[in-house]
KOLBAZA-751083 format. One line per field, with one value per residue (C-alpha): residue number from 1; residue in three letters; chain; x, y, z. Coordinates in nm, 4 decimals. Layout:
// residues N
i (NUM	...)
aa (ALA	...)
ch (A	...)
xx (X	...)
yy (Y	...)
zz (Z	...)
//
This chain:
// residues 285
i (1	2	3	4	5	6	7	8	9	10	11	12	13	14	15	16	17	18	19	20	21	22	23	24	25	26	27	28	29	30	31	32	33	34	35	36	37	38	39	40	41	42	43	44	45	46	47	48	49	50	51	52	53	54	55	56	57	58	59	60	61	62	63	64	65	66	67	68	69	70	71	72	73	74	75	76	77	78	79	80	81	82	83	84	85	86	87	88	89	90	91	92	93	94	95	96	97	98	99	100	101	102	103	104	105	106	107	108	109	110	111	112	113	114	115	116	117	118	119	120	121	122	123	124	125	126	127	128	129	130	131	132	133	134	135	136	137	138	139	140	141	142	143	144	145	146	147	148	149	150	151	152	153	154	155	156	157	158	159	160	161	162	163	164	165	166	167	168	169	170	171	172	173	174	175	176	177	178	179	180	181	182	183	184	185	186	187	188	189	190	191	192	193	194	195	196	197	198	199	200	201	202	203	204	205	206	207	208	209	210	211	212	213	214	215	216	217	218	219	220	221	222	223	224	225	226	227	228	229	230	231	232	233	234	235	236	237	238	239	240	241	242	243	244	245	246	247	248	249	250	251	252	253	254	255	256	257	258	259	260	261	262	263	264	265	266	267	268	269	270	271	272	273	274	275	276	277	278	279	280	281	282	283	284	285)
aa (UNK	UNK	UNK	UNK	UNK	UNK	UNK	UNK	UNK	UNK	UNK	UNK	UNK	UNK	UNK	UNK	UNK	UNK	UNK	UNK	UNK	UNK	UNK	UNK	UNK	UNK	UNK	UNK	UNK	UNK	UNK	UNK	UNK	UNK	UNK	UNK	UNK	UNK	UNK	UNK	UNK	UNK	UNK	UNK	UNK	UNK	UNK	UNK	UNK	UNK	UNK	UNK	UNK	UNK	UNK	UNK	UNK	UNK	UNK	UNK	UNK	UNK	UNK	UNK	UNK	UNK	UNK	UNK	UNK	UNK	UNK	UNK	UNK	UNK	UNK	UNK	UNK	UNK	UNK	UNK	UNK	UNK	UNK	UNK	UNK	UNK	UNK	UNK	UNK	UNK	UNK	UNK	UNK	UNK	UNK	UNK	UNK	UNK	UNK	UNK	UNK	UNK	UNK	UNK	UNK	UNK	UNK	UNK	UNK	UNK	UNK	UNK	UNK	UNK	UNK	UNK	UNK	UNK	UNK	UNK	UNK	UNK	UNK	UNK	UNK	UNK	UNK	UNK	UNK	UNK	UNK	UNK	UNK	UNK	UNK	UNK	UNK	UNK	UNK	UNK	UNK	UNK	UNK	UNK	UNK	UNK	UNK	UNK	UNK	UNK	UNK	UNK	UNK	UNK	UNK	UNK	UNK	UNK	UNK	UNK	UNK	UNK	UNK	UNK	UNK	UNK	UNK	UNK	UNK	UNK	UNK	UNK	UNK	UNK	UNK	UNK	UNK	UNK	UNK	UNK	UNK	UNK	UNK	UNK	UNK	UNK	UNK	UNK	UNK	UNK	UNK	UNK	UNK	UNK	UNK	UNK	UNK	UNK	UNK	UNK	UNK	UNK	UNK	UNK	UNK	UNK	UNK	UNK	UNK	UNK	UNK	UNK	UNK	UNK	UNK	UNK	UNK	UNK	UNK	UNK	UNK	UNK	UNK	UNK	UNK	UNK	UNK	UNK	UNK	UNK	UNK	UNK	UNK	UNK	UNK	UNK	UNK	UNK	UNK	UNK	UNK	UNK	UNK	UNK	UNK	UNK	UNK	UNK	UNK	UNK	UNK	UNK	UNK	UNK	UNK	UNK	UNK	UNK	UNK	UNK	UNK	UNK	UNK	UNK	UNK	UNK	UNK	UNK	UNK	UNK	UNK	UNK	UNK	UNK	UNK	UNK	UNK	UNK	UNK	UNK	UNK	UNK	UNK	UNK	UNK)
ch (A	A	A	A	A	A	A	A	A	A	A	A	A	A	A	A	A	A	A	A	A	A	A	A	A	A	A	A	A	A	A	A	A	A	A	A	A	A	A	A	A	A	A	A	A	A	A	A	A	A	A	A	A	A	A	A	A	A	A	A	A	A	A	A	A	A	A	A	A	A	A	A	A	A	A	A	A	A	A	A	A	A	A	A	A	A	A	A	A	A	A	A	A	A	A	A	A	A	A	A	A	A	A	A	A	A	A	A	A	A	A	A	A	A	A	A	A	A	A	A	A	A	A	A	A	A	A	A	A	A	A	A	A	A	A	A	A	A	A	A	A	A	A	A	A	A	A	A	A	A	A	A	A	A	A	A	A	A	A	A	A	A	A	A	A	A	A	A	A	A	A	A	A	A	A	A	A	A	A	A	A	A	A	A	A	A	A	A	A	A	A	A	A	A	A	A	A	A	A	A	A	A	A	A	A	A	A	A	A	A	A	A	A	A	A	A	A	A	A	A	A	A	A	A	A	A	A	A	A	A	A	A	A	A	A	A	A	A	A	A	A	A	A	A	A	A	A	A	A	A	A	A	A	A	A	A	A	A	A	A	A	A	A	A	A	A	A	A	A	A	A	A	A	A	A	A	A	A	A	A	A	A	A	A	A)
xx (-0.2800	-0.3094	-0.1042	-0.3805	-0.4343	-0.0541	-0.0385	-0.3496	-0.1474	0.1525	-0.0471	-0.2523	0.0647	0.1808	0.3049	0.5874	0.8633	0.7230	0.7013	1.0620	1.0982	0.8285	1.0201	1.3233	1.1744	0.9136	1.1365	1.2284	0.9061	0.7759	1.0653	0.8935	0.5895	0.5378	0.4424	0.1243	0.0980	-0.0158	-0.1179	-0.4769	-0.7085	-0.7286	-0.9834	-0.9647	-1.1260	-0.9176	-1.0561	-0.9117	-1.1534	-1.5346	-1.4206	-1.3978	-1.1646	-1.1986	-0.8743	-0.7979	-0.4339	-0.3471	-0.0776	0.1342	0.3963	0.7559	0.9783	1.2219	0.9794	0.8836	0.5865	0.5049	0.1487	-0.0353	-0.3313	-0.6607	-0.8329	-1.1931	-1.3269	-1.0894	-1.0909	-0.7921	-0.6451	-0.6204	-0.3180	-0.1227	0.2422	0.4114	0.7847	0.8800	0.6994	0.8770	0.7432	0.9019	0.7532	0.4352	0.5575	0.4777	0.5875	0.4625	0.6295	0.4591	0.7360	0.5282	0.2603	0.5330	0.3421	0.4055	0.2109	0.3367	0.1381	0.1323	-0.0289	-0.2743	-0.1939	-0.4764	-0.3554	-0.6823	-0.6010	-0.3181	-0.3459	-0.1447	-0.0885	-0.0988	0.1603	0.1844	0.3091	0.2368	-0.0787	-0.0390	-0.3953	-0.5143	-0.5640	-0.6771	-0.6861	-0.8986	-0.9612	-1.2127	-1.2017	-1.3330	-1.2619	-1.5547	-1.3162	-1.3529	-1.7172	-1.6286	-1.6807	-1.4082	-1.3907	-1.1399	-1.1819	-1.5880	-1.6329	-1.7520	-1.5957	-1.7659	-1.6340	-1.6333	-1.7374	-1.5881	-1.4557	-1.0724	-1.0072	-0.8895	-1.1437	-0.9878	-1.0923	-1.3516	-1.5895	-1.7884	-1.9092	-1.8033	-2.0260	-1.9351	-2.1290	-2.1469	-2.1020	-1.7709	-1.7440	-2.0855	-2.0963	-2.4720	-2.7169	-2.6799	-2.4340	-2.2481	-2.1015	-1.7842	-1.6888	-1.4044	-1.2097	-0.9307	-0.7069	-0.5742	-0.1950	-0.0446	0.1580	0.0915	0.2010	0.1218	0.2447	0.0098	0.0134	-0.1823	-0.1232	-0.4090	-0.4745	-0.6631	-0.7369	-0.6088	-0.7969	-1.0838	-1.4202	-1.2074	-1.2759	-1.0008	-1.1734	-1.1965	-0.8299	-0.7901	-0.8270	-0.5626	-0.2982	0.0242	0.3118	0.3306	0.0254	0.1519	0.4859	0.2804	0.0379	0.3536	0.3682	0.0715	-0.3262	-0.3929	-0.7119	-0.8747	-1.1080	-1.3490	-1.3596	-1.6539	-1.8450	-1.6472	-1.6919	-1.9418	-1.9191	-2.2156	-2.1200	-2.1528	-2.1628	-2.2734	-2.3876	-2.3476	-2.3030	-2.6482	-2.7192	-2.3487	-2.4340	-2.5839	-2.2419	-2.3831	-2.3057	-1.9588	-1.9542	-2.1627	-2.0906	-2.1400	-2.0769	-2.3604	-2.4558	-2.8004	-2.6444	-2.4427	-2.7319	-2.9399	-2.6998	-2.6391	-2.9998	-3.0257	-2.6856	-2.8252	-3.0883	-2.8618	-2.5435	-2.4685	-2.2839	-2.1900	-1.9878)
yy (-1.9519	-2.3184	-2.5990	-2.7390	-2.3768	-2.3769	-2.7011	-2.5952	-2.2781	-2.5132	-2.7227	-2.4340	-2.2615	-2.4886	-2.1734	-2.1669	-2.1477	-1.7951	-1.6950	-1.6950	-1.4478	-1.2416	-1.1578	-1.0962	-0.8608	-0.6842	-0.4124	-0.3079	-0.2910	-0.0980	0.1828	0.2443	0.4061	0.7426	0.7560	0.8651	1.1683	0.9938	1.3276	1.3412	1.0987	0.7384	0.5148	0.1500	-0.1084	-0.3777	-0.6776	-0.8571	-1.1340	-1.0378	-0.6782	-0.4029	-0.1145	0.1806	0.3422	0.6881	0.7204	1.1082	1.1912	1.5300	1.5955	1.6746	1.9566	1.6839	1.5599	1.2328	1.2278	1.2522	1.1527	0.9927	0.7387	0.7750	0.4601	0.6289	0.2783	0.3111	0.5660	0.8340	0.6562	0.9734	1.1439	0.8337	0.9044	0.7193	0.6736	0.5774	0.6248	0.4704	0.5277	0.4197	0.3749	0.1817	0.0200	0.1768	0.0857	0.2472	0.1786	0.2663	0.1918	0.2646	0.0113	-0.2150	-0.1997	-0.1893	-0.1666	-0.2993	-0.2274	-0.1190	0.1757	0.1384	0.3021	0.5663	0.6443	0.5668	0.2479	0.0857	-0.2887	-0.4827	-0.6298	-0.4658	-0.6413	-0.5981	-0.8639	-1.1717	-1.0534	-1.0192	-0.9098	-0.7999	-0.4230	-0.1989	0.1749	0.3920	0.7769	0.9292	0.8091	1.0754	0.9443	0.6603	0.3773	0.1936	0.1191	0.0547	-0.3136	-0.4272	-0.6943	-0.9825	-1.1792	-1.2608	-1.2156	-0.9303	-0.8357	-0.6048	-0.4663	-0.7649	-0.5155	-0.7860	-0.7058	-0.7376	-0.7314	-0.4771	-0.2438	-0.2906	-0.6836	-0.7880	-1.0870	-1.2494	-1.5602	-1.7845	-2.0460	-2.3854	-2.6981	-2.9661	-3.2046	-3.0900	-3.3903	-3.3687	-2.9776	-2.9726	-2.9527	-2.7762	-2.5190	-2.4490	-2.0541	-2.0756	-1.8274	-1.5895	-1.3267	-1.1233	-0.9052	-0.6517	-0.6042	-0.2860	-0.2054	0.0435	-0.2222	-0.5577	-0.8488	-1.0622	-1.3727	-1.3778	-1.6044	-1.8647	-1.9767	-2.3079	-2.4655	-2.7873	-2.9069	-3.1258	-2.9061	-2.5826	-2.2765	-2.0442	-1.7295	-1.7205	-1.7152	-1.3908	-1.1761	-1.4380	-1.2728	-1.2857	-1.1057	-1.2896	-1.1661	-0.7980	-0.9606	-1.1022	-0.8282	-0.6190	-0.7745	-0.9629	-0.9839	-1.2892	-1.4996	-1.7086	-1.9619	-2.1602	-2.5046	-2.6686	-2.8274	-2.6258	-2.2313	-2.0510	-2.2816	-2.5259	-2.5996	-3.0063	-2.9711	-3.2409	-3.1305	-3.4246	-3.2076	-3.0734	-2.7413	-2.6066	-2.4595	-2.7972	-2.9561	-3.3026	-3.3378	-3.3348	-3.6390	-3.8797	-4.0981	-3.8642	-4.0413	-4.3025	-4.5140	-4.3490	-3.9813	-4.0205	-4.1661	-3.8843	-3.6118	-3.7520	-3.7639	-3.3922	-3.3267	-3.5111	-3.2257	-2.9869	-3.2068	-3.4880	-3.7128	-3.9552	-3.6966)
zz (-0.2820	-0.1225	-0.2821	-0.4898	-0.6773	-0.7289	-0.8924	-1.0961	-1.1938	-1.3007	-1.5064	-1.6679	-1.8417	-2.1373	-2.2567	-1.9569	-2.2128	-2.3212	-1.9807	-1.9030	-2.1759	-2.0974	-1.7776	-1.9431	-2.1938	-1.9700	-1.8923	-2.2034	-2.3291	-2.0587	-2.1395	-2.4756	-2.3077	-2.1610	-1.7879	-1.7133	-1.4716	-1.1366	-0.9683	-0.7980	-0.5778	-0.6285	-0.4961	-0.4049	-0.1973	-0.0158	0.0767	0.3871	0.4565	0.4734	0.5548	0.2763	0.3478	0.1286	0.0617	-0.1080	-0.2301	-0.2630	-0.4843	-0.5682	-0.8194	-0.6346	-0.7402	-0.8531	-1.0750	-0.8355	-0.6171	-0.2448	-0.0926	0.1599	0.2332	0.4044	0.5304	0.6011	0.7651	1.0431	1.2693	1.2661	0.9835	0.7487	0.5705	0.6347	0.5405	0.1968	0.2684	-0.0766	-0.4411	-0.7098	-1.0348	-1.3628	-1.6925	-1.6156	-1.2716	-0.9399	-0.5917	-0.2376	0.0864	0.4380	0.6929	1.0004	0.8876	0.7246	0.4001	0.0409	-0.2448	-0.6066	-0.9393	-1.3025	-1.4221	-1.7362	-2.0596	-1.9960	-1.6393	-1.5006	-1.3084	-1.0951	-1.0628	-0.8281	-0.4643	-0.1165	0.1049	0.4837	0.7158	0.6126	0.3926	-0.0038	-0.1377	-0.4816	-0.5003	-0.7653	-0.7289	-1.0007	-1.0629	-1.2886	-1.6758	-1.8634	-2.1881	-2.1399	-2.2893	-1.9681	-2.0869	-2.4480	-2.6259	-2.8756	-3.1242	-3.1565	-3.4542	-3.4529	-3.0765	-2.9368	-2.5836	-2.3744	-1.9944	-1.7356	-1.4403	-1.2031	-0.8825	-0.8101	-1.1913	-1.3898	-1.5983	-1.8922	-1.8690	-2.1628	-2.1681	-2.4574	-2.5491	-2.8664	-2.9670	-3.0903	-3.2066	-2.9331	-3.1672	-3.3131	-3.5596	-3.6977	-3.6890	-3.6535	-3.4013	-3.0416	-2.9515	-2.6644	-2.5862	-2.4525	-2.1944	-2.2926	-2.0653	-2.2666	-2.0530	-2.2984	-2.3199	-2.1480	-2.4404	-2.7127	-2.9778	-2.8245	-3.0139	-3.2628	-3.0960	-2.7391	-2.4486	-2.4102	-2.0400	-2.0227	-1.6544	-1.5851	-1.2458	-1.3304	-1.3825	-1.3390	-1.5409	-1.6525	-1.6267	-1.2562	-1.1935	-1.4087	-1.0830	-0.8903	-1.1017	-0.8827	-1.0028	-1.3571	-1.5324	-1.5315	-1.7148	-1.9560	-2.0276	-2.1010	-2.4261	-2.5136	-2.4734	-2.2345	-2.3223	-2.0632	-2.1720	-1.9885	-2.1893	-2.2480	-1.9416	-1.7026	-1.5461	-1.7692	-2.0763	-2.0177	-1.6670	-1.5976	-1.2300	-0.9870	-0.6181	-0.4144	-0.0839	-0.0749	0.0979	0.1752	0.4789	0.6283	0.7451	0.7472	0.4039	0.4366	0.6572	0.4605	0.1821	-0.1047	-0.4294	-0.4191	-0.7378	-0.6887	-0.6677	-0.9589	-1.1810	-1.0633	-1.1405	-1.5162	-1.5564	-1.4903	-1.6747	-1.9795	-1.9967	-2.1311	-2.2554	-2.4575	-2.2519	-2.4841	-2.6992)
//
């Protein structure tokens, strides 16, 4: 994550005081939940730049109650039955270590025992990685209601299958409460707790024009701690993300580098952009 995105994350969390309490109480929350049986084959796709590496995690229950396992990387010749040296699993927290590869995987297992959501760490790399196995219950495709908002599976890459997306309509003219409506884009990551707290954490992006929903997949290590107790709600504020975005393309074709070496914000370009935006938004509000 670059410095700009770090700054955005810092400004996002107006609930930073709450976060410290999540970190302190997450372990105790995990300890109230039964651990799912991880035996079986798990499928995952690791995105390394433009390359997609399919991974198969194969776990077996050991006599001592722990786990043994290996990993296959079918896209790489000879990369089958790679040894996993350490498998630490307590409550919903999982850690795998592969010493020969100088690699580790840390994640959390969902309540249904059908998904591991975490990060693959190898040398300087720290990449999101989700392992899944077949969910015969059908819960992954179920919609849910949160208040008056119907939330359906987001089906977005590198995002937990438990994530739900929906729209909430509001008046563009909030004071007048009439006229055109704007559909606000909402993404909810449900709590991993059996009994989540009644008050969710709301994520609002702080960068100019930045939508919050796109940050859900870039979860680092702290979102699982928050989800241990609460739902997390990402909202694209009006004019950002997928909530009637007010975007100006001053660069032209992004594949044409010449756009990066000219004066972009000319008076004519700004006026043209404003005229285009006014077709779908009241810029005087």
